[in-house]
VODOBA-968200 format. One record per atom (N, C-alpha, C, O, CB): z, y, x; residue in one letter. Coordinates in pm, whole numbers, plus 32768, in hexadecimal, padded with zeros to 4 digits. Atoms other than C-alpha are relative to their C-alpha. Glycine has a CB too. Example, Ala and Ser with C-alpha at 12.3 -4.5 7.8 and 13.67 -1.06 7.14 Angstrom:
% residues 2
80007F898059a 830C7E3E84CEa 80008078805Aa 8042807680C2a 807D80037F9Da 7FFA7F897FAEs 82CA7F968557s 8049806D7FB3s 805A80DC7FE6s 7F72802E8029s 
% end
This chain:
% residues 270
80537F8D7FDCm 6AC14D7CE42Dm 801680278093m 7FB7804780DAm 802080777FA4m 7FE57FDB7F76r 6B744DC4E577r 7FB77FA48061r 7F837FD280C6r 80977FFB801Cr 8046805F7FAAi 6ADF4C87E610i 7F6C80228006i 7F2F801D8071i 80147F717FCEi 808D7FE08005l 69834CEAE59El 7FE1807C8054l 7F7F8080809Dl 7FD380157F70l 80147F877FB1v 69A74E46E634v 80097FE28095v 7FBA801780E4v 8067806A7FD9v 7FF280237F73m 6A1D4DB1E77Dm 7F857FB88034m 7F577FD280A3m 807D7FA98016m 807A80467FD7l 68F14CC9E788l 7F8D80618010l 7F3E8055806El 7FDB7F947F9Al 806A7F9D7FF7c 68094DEDE747c 800C80518081c 7FA9806E80C3c 8003805D7F86c 7FEB7FB47F86l 68A74EAFE865l 7FE17FAF807Cl 7FAE7FE480DFl 808E80328006l 801580567F8Cm 68914D86E94Fm 7F6D7FDE8015m 7F3B7FE28086m 804F7F807FF1m 808680367FF2f 67314D0DE904f 7F9580597FC3f 7F1E80427FDBf 7FFA7F797FC1f 80637FB08044g 66884E1BE836g 7FE77FC77F77g 7FE47F4E7F65g 7F7E80058050g 800F802D808Aa 664F4E0CE6C0a 7F887FA67FEFa 7F8C7F477FA1a 7FF480757FA4a 807980518010g 64F14D7FE6E8g 80167F708028g 7FDC7F157FEEg 7F8F803B8051g 7FE880887FD3q 65754C51E7A3q 80617FB77FA5q 805D7F3C7F9Aq 80337FFF808Eq 7FA58040805Ev 668A4C13E6A8v 7FB67FD37F83v 7FC87F647F52v 8073805E7FDCv 8044801D807Df 65A84C23E57Af 7F7B7FB98017f 7F437F807FB9f 7FE980807FB4f 807F80407FE4g 646F4B9EE629g 80137F8A805Dg 80647F318043g 7F9E8062803Cg 7FF7806E7FA1d 643F4ABBE753d 80858005804Bd 80B880718069d 7F8B80048062d 7F8580077FB2s 65764A44E809s 7FE1801D8092s 7F70800C80BEs 80427F757FF1s 80157FEC7F70p 65A64AA2E977p 7FD27F7E8043p 80027F128020p 808180338043p 803680747FBBd 64E649B6EA5Dd 804A7FF18085d 8027803180E8d 7F66800D8015d 7FAD80137F8Av 65E74940EB59v 7FAF7FC48073v 7FC47FE780E7v 80777FA67FDFv 8051803F7F98k 64EA486BEC13k 7FA880678045k 7FA0806A80C0k 7FA97F8F7FC4k 80567F9A7FC6l 63FA498DEC45l 8050805F8058l 8026808180C6l 7FB7804E7F92l 7FAD7FA67FB0q 650F4A72ECBCq 802E7FBD8080q 80377FFD80E8q 807880307FAEq 7FD580487F8Ag 65864965EDA9g 7F947FF8806Ag 7FB0800580E1g 802B7F767FDBg 806F80057FA1v 642E4941EE47v 7FEB80888042v 7FD3809180BAv 7F7E7FD37FB9v 80127F797FCBi 64114ABAEE6Fi 806E80238065i 8054806580C9i 800080677F8Di 7F8F7FE17FA8d 656A4ACFEF11d 800D7FA28076d 805F7FB880CFd 80807FFE7FB0d 7FF580677F98d 653149A0EFF1d 7FE8803D808Ad 7F85808380A0d 7F9C7F8E7FE5d 800E7FCA7F78e 656549F8F15Fe 7F8E7FC0804Ce 7F6E7FEA80BBe 80817FEE804Ce 807880397FC2a 643D4918F1AFa 7F8C80627FF9a 7F30805A804Ba 7FDA7F7C7FBBa 80647F958004r 63684A40F144r 8016805D8076r 808780818095r 8006804D7F79r 7FF07FA37F90p 63214B23F26Cp 8049807F7FD6p 802F80B57F6Ap 7F778023803Cp 7FAF7F8A8020a 64144C47F276a 7FAA807A7FE4a 7FCA80CA7F8Ca 8061801E8070a 80557F8B8014e 62FB4D45F291e 7FB87FFB7F79e 7F9380637F42e 7F9A800C8070e 803E800C8084e 62634CBCF151e 806880197F92e 804880587F2De 7FC17F747FEDe 7F977FE38062r 63AE4CC2F095r 801C80967FF8r 804480C87F8Fr 80807FB48025r 7FED7F6F7FFFe 63C84E2FF0FCe 7F9F80467FA0e 7FBE80B17F6De 7FED8038808Ee 80647FC4805Ar 62904E74F02Ar 80227FEC7F6Cr 7FE280287F16r 7F767FC3801Cr 7FDE801C808Bd 63394DF1EEEDd 8021807D7FB2d 800480857F3Ad 80747FA07FF9d 7FD77F878048r 63C04F4AEE98r 7F8980517FD2r 7F9680A47F79r 805980558058r 807B7FBD802Bf 62594FC7EE7Cf 7FAB7FA77FA6f 7F697FD87F4Af 7FB0802C8079f 805C805A8045r 61A94E92EDF8r 803F7FB87F8Ar 7FF87F807F36r 7FCA7F9A8060r 7FBA80318076n 62B34E1AED04n 7FCE7F777FD1n 7FA37F6A7F5En 7FF480647F90n 803E80808024p 62474CACED07p 80437FBB7F8Ap 7FFE7F7E7F38p 80027FA48075p 7FBE80438071y 634F4C2CEC16y 7FD4803F7F7Cy 7FA97FF97F20y 809A8008800Ey 80247FBB807Be 63094D34EB0Ee 7F6C7FF07FDFe 7F477FE17F6Be 80228093800Ae 8090800C8017t 61904D1BEB3Et 7FDC7F777FCBt 7F927F6B7F69t 7FB4801B8082t 80228088802Bl 617D4BA1EB1Dl 803E7FE07F78l 80017F987F28l 802E7F9A8068l 7FC580138085m 626C4BA1E9F5m 7FAE80477F96m 7F9D80137F27m 809180337FFFm 80567FB6805Cf 61914CA8E94Ff 7F817FB07FE1f 7F517FB07F70f 7FDB808A803Bf 807880528015f 60654BC3E97Ff 80207F807FB1f 7FC57F417F7Bf 7FC17FDC8086f 7FD98076804Cg 612B4AA7E8DEg 7FFE7F7F8050g 7FE47F148019g 7FA67FF17F8Bg 800480767FA9i 614049BAEA07i 80667F987FD5i 80D37FB97FA7i 801980298091i 7FA580708014r 61DB4861E9D7r 7FE67F9A806Fr 7F777F9280A2r 7FED7FC07F71r 801080597F8Cp 62164755EAE0p 7FA57F887FE8p 7F827F438047p 80867FCE802Ap 80578072801Cd 613D4651EA2Ed 7F6E80297FEFd 7F1C7FD97FC1d 80307FB77F85d 80887FCE8013m 60024726EA2Dm 7FA27FDA8072m 7FCE7FBF80E2m 800280967FF0m 80687FFD7F98t 5EBB4702EAE8t 7FD48091800Ct 7FA180CC7FAEt 7F857FA17FDCt 801A7F727FE8v 5E8B4859EB84v 7F97800E806Dv 7FA27FD080D7v 8082804B8027v 80667FE17F9Cv 5D5748D8EC3Bv 801B808B8036v 802380EC7FEAv 7F707FF77FC3v 7FF37F7D7FC1e 5D8E49F1ED33e 7F7C80208047e 7F537FD780A1e 807880058065e 80807FD87FC5i 5C494AA5ED8Ai 801B805D8075i 806580BF806Ai 7FA580457F97i 7FF57FAF7F86s 5C314B34EEEAs 80918014802Bs 80C480848026s 7FBD80887FEBs 7F717FF67FDCp 5D954AE7EF61p 801A80438086p 808D805C80A8p 803C7F788002p 7FED7FBD7F7Fg 5D584B8AF0B5g 805A7FAF805Cg 80427F388073g 803C808A7FECg 7FA580447FA5g 5E744B35F1A0g 80657FA97FBAg 80AA7F597FFBg 804780648053g 7FA88059804Bg 5F3C4A93F08Bg 8083803D7FD3g 80E57FF57FBEg 801D7F8B8050g 7F827FC08028w 60424B95F027w 80317FC87F7Bw 80A57FA37F6Ew 7FEF80997FF7w 7FD980368082y 60434B21EEBDy 80007F688000y 804E7F2A7FB9y 7FA380347F93y 800080937FF6s 5FEC49B8EF15s 80847FCC8035s 80AE7F5D8013s 7F8D7FD18059s 7F7E80277FCAe 613449ACEFD4e 80687FEF7F91e 80CB7FA87FA2e 803080698065e 7FA9800E8074i 61DB49CFEE81i 7FC77F987F9Fi 800F7F407F71i 801280877FB8i 803E80578064l 60E4491BED9El 7FFF7F6E802Cl 80187F157FDBl 7F73802E7FE4l 8008808A7FD1g 60BE47E6EE79g 80817FB17FECg 80807F4B7FA8g 7FDB7FFF8091g 7F8280488014p 622D477DEE8Bp 802C7FFC7F6Fp 80677F997F43p 806C80408054p 7FD77FFC808Dy 626747E7ED22y 7FB87F967FAEy 7FF37F597F55y 7FE6808B7FC4y 8051805E804El 614E4708ECA0l 7FFD7F74803Dl 7FC67F188000l 7F7380337FF4l 8013807B7FB3a 617345EFED9Ea 80287F827FB6a 7FE37F1C7FC0a 804F8008807Fa 7FCC807A803De 623C44F9ECCDe 7FBE7FDE7F7Be 7F9F7F6A7F60e 8095800D7FECe 8030801B8088e 61B44520EB6Ce 7F7280327FE6e 7F2F7FFF7F8Ce 805C803F7F9De 80817FC2801Bg 607845F0EB82g 7F9F7FF08073g 7FA57F8F80BEg 801380917FE1g 806580067F98k 5F58463BEC6Ak 7FCE808D801Ek 7FB780DD7FC4k 7F8A7FA47FD6k 803D7F837FD4l 5EDA4761ED36l 7F767FE48039l 7F667F8E8090l 805980488068l 808980067FCBv 5D654788ED73v 7FE480888040v 7FF280F08000v 7F967FDE7F8Ev 801A7F847FB7a 5D07488BEE7Ba 7F6B800E801Aa 7F2F7FBA805Ea 804F80038085a 80907FE67FEDa 5BA6491DEE73a 7FF2805E8078a 800B80D6806Da 7FBE803F7F7Ea 7FFD7FB67F81h 5B73498DEFDBh 7F7380168035h 7F107FF77FF3h 80557FB58068h 80807FE17FC2f 5A5F49FAF0C9f 7FA87F84800Ef 7FD97F158026f 801680408087f 806480697FECn 59224929F0DEn 7FD180048091n 7F96806780BDn 7F8980107F9Fn 802B80077F74l 58E248BCF244l 7F787FBD8010l 7F3C7FC3807Cl 80677FB68052l 808080467FF9d 57A947F2F1F1d 7F8E805C7FD6d 7F4E80477F6Fd 80017F817FA7d 806D7FA2801Aq 56B44911F1FDq 7FCA802E8085q 8008801A80EEq 8030807A7FAAq 803E7FCF7F85d 55CC49ADF2F9d 804C80788035d 805880DF7FF3d 7F6D80257FE7d 7FBF7F937FB8d 568D4A83F3F1d 806C80477FAFd 806180BF7F96d 7F988062802Bd 7F937FBD8048p 57CE4AC5F32Fp 804B805D805Ep 804E804480D7p 80617F997FC2p 7FB07FA77FABp 58A74BE5F3AFp 80697FB0804Dp 809F7F4F8018p 8044806F7FACp 7FA6804D7FAAs 59864B70F4CCs 808C7FF37FC5s 80CF7F8F7FD9s 800880408089s 7F7780058035y 5AC64BC4F412y 800D7F9D7F8Dy 807D7F777F6By 802A808A7FD2y 7FF98064806Bf 5A6A4AD2F2F8f 80447F818032f 80A27F4F7FF5f 7F727FDF7FCBf 7FCA807E7FCAa 5AB349A3F3D2a 809280118028a 80E47FBA800Ca 7FAD7FD18078a 7F767FE87FD4t 5BEE4A3BF469t 805E80057F88t 80CA7FC97F8At 800880848050t 7FAA7FF08076a 5C794A9AF313a 80137F7D7FB6a 80827F5C7F8Da 7FC680697FA2a 7FF4807C804Cr 5C2B4950F26Br 804F7F97804Er 80A27F518015r 7F767FC97FDDr 7FB680607FAFe 5CAB487CF38Be 809580208000e 80E97FC67FF8e 7FCA7FFE8090e 7F747FD78002s 5DED4945F393s 803F7FDF7F78s 80B27FB27F72s 800D8096801Es 7FCE801E8086y 5E13491DF21By 80187F6B7FF0y 80817F427FBEy 7F9D80327F95y 7FF380908010e 5DD947A6F225e 80727FC98055e 80B47F69802De 7F7E7FBA8025e 7F8E80297FADe 5ED54782F33Fe 808380207FB9e 80E17FD17FBDe 7FFB8047808Be 7F867FD98048r 5FD7483CF26Fr 801E7FA07F8Fr 80907F727F82r 7FF3808D7FCAr 7FE580528077i 5FAE476BF134i 800E7F6C8020i 802A7F1C7FC6i 7F9280137F9Bi 7FEE808C7FD8a 5FBB4625F1FAa 80947FDA8007a 80B57F648014a 7FBE7FE58087a 7F71801C7FFCq 61374646F1FDq 802A7FB67F80q 7FF47FCE7F14q 805180838011q 7FDA805A806Dd 61E8454BF11Fd 802580477F7Fd 800880157F13d 80727FAB802Bd 7FCF7FBE807Ar 627D4647F02Fr 7F9080307FA3r 7FAA80527F30r 805880758026r 80707FD48053f 612146A6EFB1f 7FC67F917FA9f 7F787FAD7F4Ef 7F9380398059f 803C806D804Ag 60D0454FEF2Ag 7F6C7FF28023g 7F4580098096g 801180167F69g 808E80167FE9q 5F5C4505EF01q 7FAF80747FC7q 7F8580717F53q 7FD27F7A7FC1q 80527F8E802Av 5EA54651EEEFv 7F6D7FDC8015v 7F477FAD8080v 80268082804Fv 809080177FF3e 5D31462DEEAAe 7FBC8081802Be 7FC780E77FE8e 7FC47FCC7F7Ae 80487F8C7FCFv 5C5F471EEF78v 7F6B7FE97FECv 7F347F85801Av 8020801C8096v 808F800C8015l 5AFA4758EF09l 7FBA807F8030l 7FF680EA8035l 7FE07FE57F6Cl 804F7F8E7FD4s 59E6483AEF88s 7FCB804C7F88s 7F9680107F29s 7F8C7FD3805Bs 80297FAB8070f 5996495DEEA5f 7FB180758038f 7FE580C68085f 807B80327FAEf 805A7F9A7FCAd 586F4A40EEEDd 7F9780217F98d 7F2180017FAAd 7FBE7FCF8084d 805F7FE2806Bp 57D04AC0EDADp 7F958065802Fp 7FB180BA8084p 804A80377F85p 8025805A806Ep 56C64AC1ED37p 7FD37F74802Dp 7FBD7F1E7FD8p 7F91803F7FB0p 803080827FD2e 565A499BEE17e 80657F917FE4e 80417F297FADe 7FE080048095e 7F958060801Bl 57A848E1EE04l 806280447FA1l 80B780917FCCl 80467FD18084l 7FB27FB58062s 584C4952ECC4s 80587FA77FA8s 80877FD37F40s 7FA580507FA8s 7FAA8058804Ds 59104825EC49s 808F80078032s 80AA800380AAs 7FCD7F708008s 7F7180027FE0l 5A8B4836EC3Cl 80407F7D7FD6l 80BA7F717FD4l 804780757FBCl 7FCE8081802Cg 5AAA46D1EBC4g 7FB77FD47F82g 7F5F801A7F51g 809680067FE7g 803E8031807Bd 5A474600EA97d 801880627F8Dd 8083809D7F84d 80367F757FDCd 7FED7FA78072p 5A1046CCE95Bp 807B7FDB7FAFp 80967F667F95p 7F857FFD7FA6p 7F89800F8054e 5B4E4700E88Fe 80697FA4803Fe 80A97F557FFAe 7FD97FCA7F77e 7F9F80557FBAs 5C28465AE998s 807D804D802Es 80DD800E805Bs 7FBE7FC18078s 7F917FB07FCDa 5D14477BE9EEa 804B80457F8Da 8011806A7F28a 7FCD80698064a 7FAC7FB7805Fd 5E344818E930d 80048095801Dd 801580E87FC3d 808C7FC88000d 7FF57F747FD7m 5E33495AE9F7m 7FA88019807Am 7F9D7FC480D3m 80938025801Fm 80487FD17F8Bv 5D554A17EAEAv 803B80878025v 805180DC7FCEv 7F64800B7FE6v 7FC67F827FD3v 5DE54B31EBBDv 7FB280348079v 7F7B7FE780C7v 80967FEF8023v 80377FC27F87t 5D5F4C25ECBCt 804B80828019t 806480CF7FBDt 7F66801A7FF3t 7FA87F927FDCf 5E264D2CED77f 7FBB805C8064f 7F9C803280D4f 80847FCC8039f 80337F977FA8r 5D974E6EEE0Dr 7F787FDB803Cr 7F5E7FF780B1r 8062801B8070r 8084802A7FD0n 5C364DE1EE27n 7F8A80397FB2n 7F1980347FE1n 7FF97F6B7FFCn 80707FDD8058v 5B684E74ED0Bv 7FA5806A803Cv 7F2E806E801Dv 8033802E7F7Bv 80557F9B7FC2h 5AEF4F9BEDDBh 7F957FC08059h 7F257FF18061h 805580628053h 806080467FABg 5A494EA6EECCg 7F917FBF7FAFg 7F1C7FC57FD7g 80467F978053g 8066803C8056y 59964DEBEDB6y 7FA3806D7FC9y 7F29805B7FC3y 80417FB17F8Cy 804E7F918038f 59264F36ED20f 7F9F80368069f 7F2B804F804Bf 805D80707FCDf 80527FCB7F94r 58A34FB4EE6Fr 7F8B7FA4801Er 7F1D7FD38039r 80548016807Dr 806A80607FE0r 57DC4E75EEAAr 7FA67FE27F88r 7F447F987F95r 803D7F808032r 805380188076g 574E4E77ED49g 80167F797FC2g 7FC07F487F79g 7F70800F8023g 7FE680878034t 57F24D29ECF2t 80727FFD7F9At 809F7F917F74t 801F7FA28072t 7F8E7FFD805Bl 59044D9DEC05l 7FE47FAF7F81l 803B7F657F54l 8022808F7FDBl 8020804B807Ad 58534D10EAD3d 7FF97F6A801Bd 80207F1A7FC6d 7F7B80317FC5d 8005808E7FDEd 58154BC6EB86d 808D7FC6800Ed 80A87F577FE0d 7FB17FEB8083d 7F76802D7FEEv 59854BAAEBE5v 80457FF07F79v 80887F8C7F60v 804E8063805Av 7FBF80058082f 59FB4BF9EA85f 7FC67F917FA9f 800D7F517F5Cf 7FF480867FB9f 803E806D804Ca 59014B06E9EEa 80347F79802Fa 804B7F1F7FDEa 7F668005800Ea 7FCA807D7FCAa 597F49F3EAD7a 808F7FEA7FD0a 80B57F7A7FAFa 7FFC8001809Aa 7F77800B8032a 5AE64A3DEA71a 80007FD67F6Ea 80527F837F45a 804B80858012a 80088022808Fh 5A854A29E903h 7FD97F6E7FEDh 80107F297F97h 7F9B805C7FB8h 803180898010e 59CF48DFE931e 806C7F9A8021e 80787F367FDAe 7F877FE9805Ae 7F9F80657FD4v 5AEC482AE9E6v 807C7FFD7FA7v 80C37F987FA4v 802A801B8090v 7F887FFA8052l 5BFB4897E8F3l 7FF47FAF7F80l 7F897FA87F42l 8021808F7FDFl 7FF780408082k 5C6647CBE7CAk 8001806D7F94k 802C80DD7FB0k 807F7FA77FF5k 7FF17F9F806Dp 5C48487BE679p 809380277FF0p 80EA7FD17FECp 7FC97FC67F7Bp 7F777FCF8005g 5D7D4954E65Cg 803D80188089g 80AF80468093g 80557FA07FB5g 7FCE7FEE7F78g 5DA0495FE7D8g 800980938028g 7FCF80EA7FE6g 7FA87FB78062g 7FE17F787FD3t 5E114A93E899t 7FB58023807Ft 7FAC7FD480DCt 8096800F8015t 803E7FC67F88f 5D544B6AE992f 805380798026f 805480DD7FDEf 7F6880267FE8f 7FAA7F947FD2g 5E444C48EA58g 7FC0804B8073g 7F95800F80D5g 80887FC98029g 80437FAC7F9Cv 5DBC4D6BEB23v 805B8072802Bv 809180BB7FD8v 7F7B80397FC8v 7FBC7F8D7FC7v 5E6D4E5EEC0Bv 7F9E8046805Cv 7F5D800680AFv 80837FD5804Dv 805D7FB67FABg 5DA14F72ECAEg 8031808D801Dg 808680C27FD5g 7F7780057FBEg 7FDF7F777FDAh 5DBD50C3ED5Ah 7FC380607F99h 7F4B805B7F7Fh 7FCE80208090h 802C7FAE8071r 5DA651CCEC49r 7FC980898029r 800B80D6806Fr 807180147FA0r 803B7F7B7FF6l 5CBA52F6EC4Fl 801D804A7F7Fl 800480147F13l 7F677FF9801Dl 7FE77FB6807Bp 5D235405EB59p 7F82800B7FA8p 7F1380177FDBp 8035808C8021p 80708003805Ee 5C495407EA22e 7FAF80817FFFe 7F3C80817FD3e 80337FE47F75e 80497F828002d 5BE85575EA4Fd 7FA88013807Cd 7F6F807F808Fd 806080737FF4d 80567FF77F89r 5B30552AEB96r 7F867FA87FF0r 7F847F4A7FA0r 804F7FD8807Er 807B804E8004d 59D454A3EBD0d 80127F7F804Ed 804C7F7E80BBd 7F8980528038d 7FF980817FBBq 59BB5334EC2Aq 7F917FF58067q 7F1B7FF98043q 7FF87F8D7F9Cq 806180187F96d 590F5304ED78d 7FC37F757FE9d 800C7F137FE3d 8043800A808Dd 803E80838018p 580F51ECED3Dp 80177F9C8070p 80037F24805Ep 7F6E80107FEBp 7FE2805B7F91e 586D515EEE90e 80977FF08015e 80C17FA5806Ce 7FC080348080e 7F6E80097FF8a 59E6518AEE5Ea 803080058091a 80857FB680BAa 80327F7F7FBEa 7FE07FF97F71r 5A0051F4EFCAr 8093801F801Ar 80C77FFC8084r 7FAB80688043r 7F737FDF7FEEs 5B635276EF99s 805B7F8A7FDEs 80D27F8C7FFFs 802580777FAAs 7FB08071802Cg 5BD65127EF0Ag 803B80137F75g 80767FB77F3Eg 806E7FE88061g 7FC77FE38084y 5C3A51CEEDC3y 7F987FEB7F92y 7F22800B7FA2y 803680917FFCy 8056801B8072m 5BAC5167EC72m 803E803A7F81m 80B880397F70m 7FE87F687FF0m 7FCE7FD88083k 5BC651FBEB17k 80287F857FB0k 7FE07F227FABk 7F9680527FB4k 7FD2806C8056e 5C8F511CEA33e 7F9C7FE67F90e 7F837F737F6Ce 808A80227FC6e 805E800E8070s 5B95515FE91Cs 7F827FB48029s 7F487F6D7FD7s 7FD980887FCAs 807780487FCFv 5A7650DAE9F3v 801C7F6A8005v 7FC77F1A7FDFv 7FD58034808Cv 7FDD808E7FF9i 5B2B4F92EA2Fi 800B7FC47F73i 7FDC7F557F5Bi 80857FEC804Ci 7FF58031808Ai 5B7E4F6EE8BEi 7F757FEE7FC2i 7F5B7F8A7F7Fi 805480617FABi 808980098036e 5A134FB2E862e 7FBA7F828032e 7F7B7F3B7FE3e 7FAF807C8026e 804580757FC8h 59914EA4E94Eh 80427F7E7FD2h 7FFD7F1A7FBBh 7FFF8007809Ah 7FBC80798030a 5A9B4DA9E8E2a 7FD97FE27F6Fa 7FC27F6E7F4Ca 80988010800Ba 80288015808Ce 5A454DDCE773e 7F6E7FD47FF7e 7F4A7F857FA0e 801680807FADe 808B802C7FF9k 58D54DB8E7CAk 7FF67F6B801Ek 7F9C7F277FEDk 7FB48051806Bk 7FFE808F7FDCa 592A4C61E85Ca 80387FA97F90a 80327F2F7F99a 80537FEC807Ea 7FCC804D8071g 59CC4BFBE711g 809580007FF2g 80CB7FBE7F99g 7FD37F76800Bg 7F6F7FFA8008f 5B3A4C4CE752f 802C806A7F9Bf 7FE380C77F7Cf 803B801E808Af 7FBF7F978050s 5C1F4D0DE66Cs 807C802E804Bs 80C67FDD8082s 80247FCC7F71s 7F8B7FC87FBDl 5D254DF6E6FBl 807A7FE87FA9l 808180197F38l 7FED8097801Dl 7F8480198049e 5E7C4D7AE691e 8064806F8013e 80A080A07FB3e 803C7F7D802Ae 7F987F9D7FE5e 5F5C4E74E73Ee 7FED803C808Be 7FBB7FFA80E6e 808D7FC17FF2e 7FF77FBE7F7Er 5F7C4F6EE85Ar 8095800D8023r 80EB800E7FCBr 7FBA808D7FFDr 7F757FF07FD5s 60B84F94E929s 8009806D8069s 7FAC808380B6s 80387F7B8036s 7FE77F9B7F9Ad 614D50ABE9FBd 80527FC98075d 8087801580C5d 804980777FC3d 7FAE80417F98i 61FA4FAEEAE0i 7FDF8034808Bi 8039804F80DBi 7FEC7F687FFBi 802B7FDC7F79n 612D5014EC10n 7FCD8090800An 7F7F80B18063n 7F937FA1802Dn 80217F727FF9d 61055187EBC5d 804780408077d 80B68019809Bd 802680487F7Ed 7FC07FAE7F99n 614A527CECE0n 7FD280917FEBn 7F6880B6801Dn 7FDE7FCD8091n 80297F77801Cp 613F53E7EC68p 7FF68059807Dp 7FBF80C68076p 8060803E7FA0p 80087FB27F84e 6163545FEDD2e 7F767FF68042e 7F558046809Ae 806B7FD18063e 808380157FC4d 600553E0EE25d 7F9980597FBBd 7F81804D7F43d 7FD67F6B7FF5d 80647FA48035t 5EFD54EFEDF9t 7F727FC88007t 7F1580067FD2t 80068084804Bt 808280467FF9a 5DDB5400EE46a 7F928056803Da 7F1E80498017a 7FD57FD57F74a 80647FAA7FBFd 5D2C5502EF23d 8019800B8096d 8013807880CFd 8000808D7FC0d 7FD780027F74h 5D8B549CF084h 7F877FF7805Dh 7F1C7FCA8033h 80607F8B801Bh 80757FF97FA5p 5CAC54C4F1B9p 7FBB7F7B8017p 7F407F778023p 802B80368084p 803B80857FEFn 5C76534EF1E6n 80167FA97F85n 80297F307F8En 803A7FBB807Dn 7FF28048807Eg 5C9852F1F07Ag 80867FBB7FF5g 80EA7FE7802Fg 7F917F9B7FF1g 7F8380488018v 5D9C51F7F00Cv 803B7FC88080v 80B37FAE8089v 7FE87F8F7F9Cv 7FD1803B7F82w 5DB15170F16Ew 804D80648056w 8082803F80BFw 7F8A7FCA804Fw 7FAA7F9F7FBDt 5E5B52B4F1DCt 80937FE07FE7t 80EA80008038t 7FDF808F7FD0t 7F77801F802Al 5F915236F127l 802F7F7C803Cl 7FDF7F2F8070l 80097FFC7F68l 7FCF80847FD7p 60735113F183p 7FC17F937FABp 7F9E7FAD7F37p 809B7FF97FF5p 7FD6802A7F7Ap 604D5003F1E8p 7F9C801D806Ep 7FBC800C80E4p 801C7F6E7FFFp 80667FEB7F99s 5F065062F29As 80218076805As 801B806C80D5s 7F7880167FBFs 7FDE7F867FB7l 5F6D51C5F300l 7F9580288065l 7FB0804080DBl 80857FED8048l 806E7FCE7FADr 5E185225F386r 800080987FF7r 7FAC80D47FB3r 7F747FC37FD3r 7FE87F718008v 5E8F5388F3B9v 7FB48048806Fv 7FBB801D80E3v 8098801F8009v 80457FB47F96p 5DB55487F472p 8062802F806Bp 80D880468050p 7FB780787FC3p 7FAA7FDC7F8Ed 5E3954EAF5C8d 804A80837FEAd 80BA8096801Bd 7FAC800B807Dd 7FC27F7D8013d 5E83564CF554d 805680087F81d 808080757F5Ad 7F95806A7FFBd 7FB48003807Da 5F3E55DFF419a 808E7FCC8017a 80AA7F8D807Da 7FB97FAA7F96a 7F7380297FF8d 60AE559DF3D8d 80107F777FC0d 80097F6A7F46d 805D80697FBBd 7FF280888034e 60E15426F3B6e 80767FF47FA1e 80707FA97F3Fe 800E7F9C8073e 7F8980098055d 623A5458F31Ed 7FE2802E7F71d 801D7FFD7F12d 80728054803Bd 80277FD08085k 619A5514F1FCk 7FC97F8D7FACk 7FEA7F807F36k 7F978070800Bk 803E806E804Ay 60D253E0F19By 80607F8B7FEFy 80597F427F8Cy 7F827FD18048y 7F9780668013r 61F452F3F1D7r 805780237F88r 807E7FCC7F3Br 80577FF4807Fr 7FAA7FD3806Da 62BE53C3F0E4a 7FBF7FEC7F77a 80057FD67F14a 802480938013a 80478017807Fi 61B3539FEFD7i 80107F6F7FD4i 801F7F517F5Ei 7F6A8024800Di 7FF9808F801Fg 61C65225EFEDg 7F757FC77FE6g 7F1080078003g 80597FE87F87g 8082803F801De 60B55135EF80e 7FBF80457F88e 7FFE80967F44e 80117F697FE5e 80527FB78061s 5FA551A1EE8Fs 80317FF47F71s 80797F977F4Ds 7F737FD08008s 7FEE80088090d 5FBD51EEED1Fd 7FA07F947FCCd 7F2A7F967FEEd 7FE6808A7FBAd 805180738029r 5F3E50B2EC71r 80087FE87F6Br 80747FF07F2Fr 802B7F83804Ar 8000802E808Bf 5ED4504DEB16f 801C7F6A7FFFf 7FF87F22805Cf 7F7980207FB9f 7FDE808D8012t 5F514EFDEA99t 7FD57FDA7F74t 800E80097F12t 809A7FE48017t 8042801D807Fl 5E7F4E65E984l 80057F6B7FE1l 7FEB7F188038l 7F7080318001l 8002808B802Dr 5EA34D24E8BBr 7F957FF07F94r 7F9D802A7F28r 808C7FD57FCAr 806C801E805Df 5D674CA5E814f 80107F727FCCf 80537F1F8009f 7F7780118044f 800180858038e 5D384B76E738e 7F707FD47FE5e 7F1D80237FBAe 80537FFA7F7Ee 807C803C802Ek 5C114A8FE70Bk 80187FD37F70k 80647F757F5Ak 7FD27F87805Ck 7FE2801F808Cp 5C084A83E58Ep 7FEC7F6B7FE1p 7F8D7F2C8011p 7FA880537FA5p 800D808B802Aa 5C40492DE4F6a 7F867FF27FA5a 7F64804D7F5Aa 80807FD07FB8a 807680188053a 5B104893E450a 802680007F6Da 80917FD07F48a 7FBC7F7A8026a 7FE67FFD8090n 5AF848CCE2DBn 7FF07F747FC4n 80027F637F4Bn 7FA180637FBAn 
% end
């Protein structure tokens, strides 16, 4: 009994009775090859706990939608390099007059993942509804997207994105979503200009796409975030778009945004 109690104290009861600690994942997260400024964000973004909650394994095929600069790809790429595969759905440059930052962001991302420790990351253009494929149907074990759903909602493509995630996943596959949380007692801006989304709205659209909600987690909760800042979620770190007459330290003290963390499943075929 004493040994069991010690294990519970060391790893948490859920890890003793459920999944074992993932030493490989923790090693990738702690690797000094990760930029120091990105490792500093771990205390807000909780990558180990988040990916474990989603059920990540090193032999999976994982699709990351809208990886941006690659904060999570920096973890997923090396973790999946030997046994699995990372597919990154990034900006589409083959369109008429794309925004200038599209090319800069994608080129920077592709330069980052060209490093040996990432293995062979597949980068595809994703621009729903015109380009809405995330790979061959039922080819992925997991699809994830981090702090992006407000953008899909604002552009009116949220249903297209969720439908694409559903199509690429194998039956029983996982769809993991992290987003900036708007309190349920507030009205949802149809343009999500603040960057905040109601958790219930995301669940509704995911279920509409055919997913079932498996579990919610408080891993990325931040009760200090009131979600009513002058420049929306971007007032907070890491953006810190603080008005000239405001106290930047106030927003630093809040930390990054309050976030919902949702695990959906594509139901297995009957």
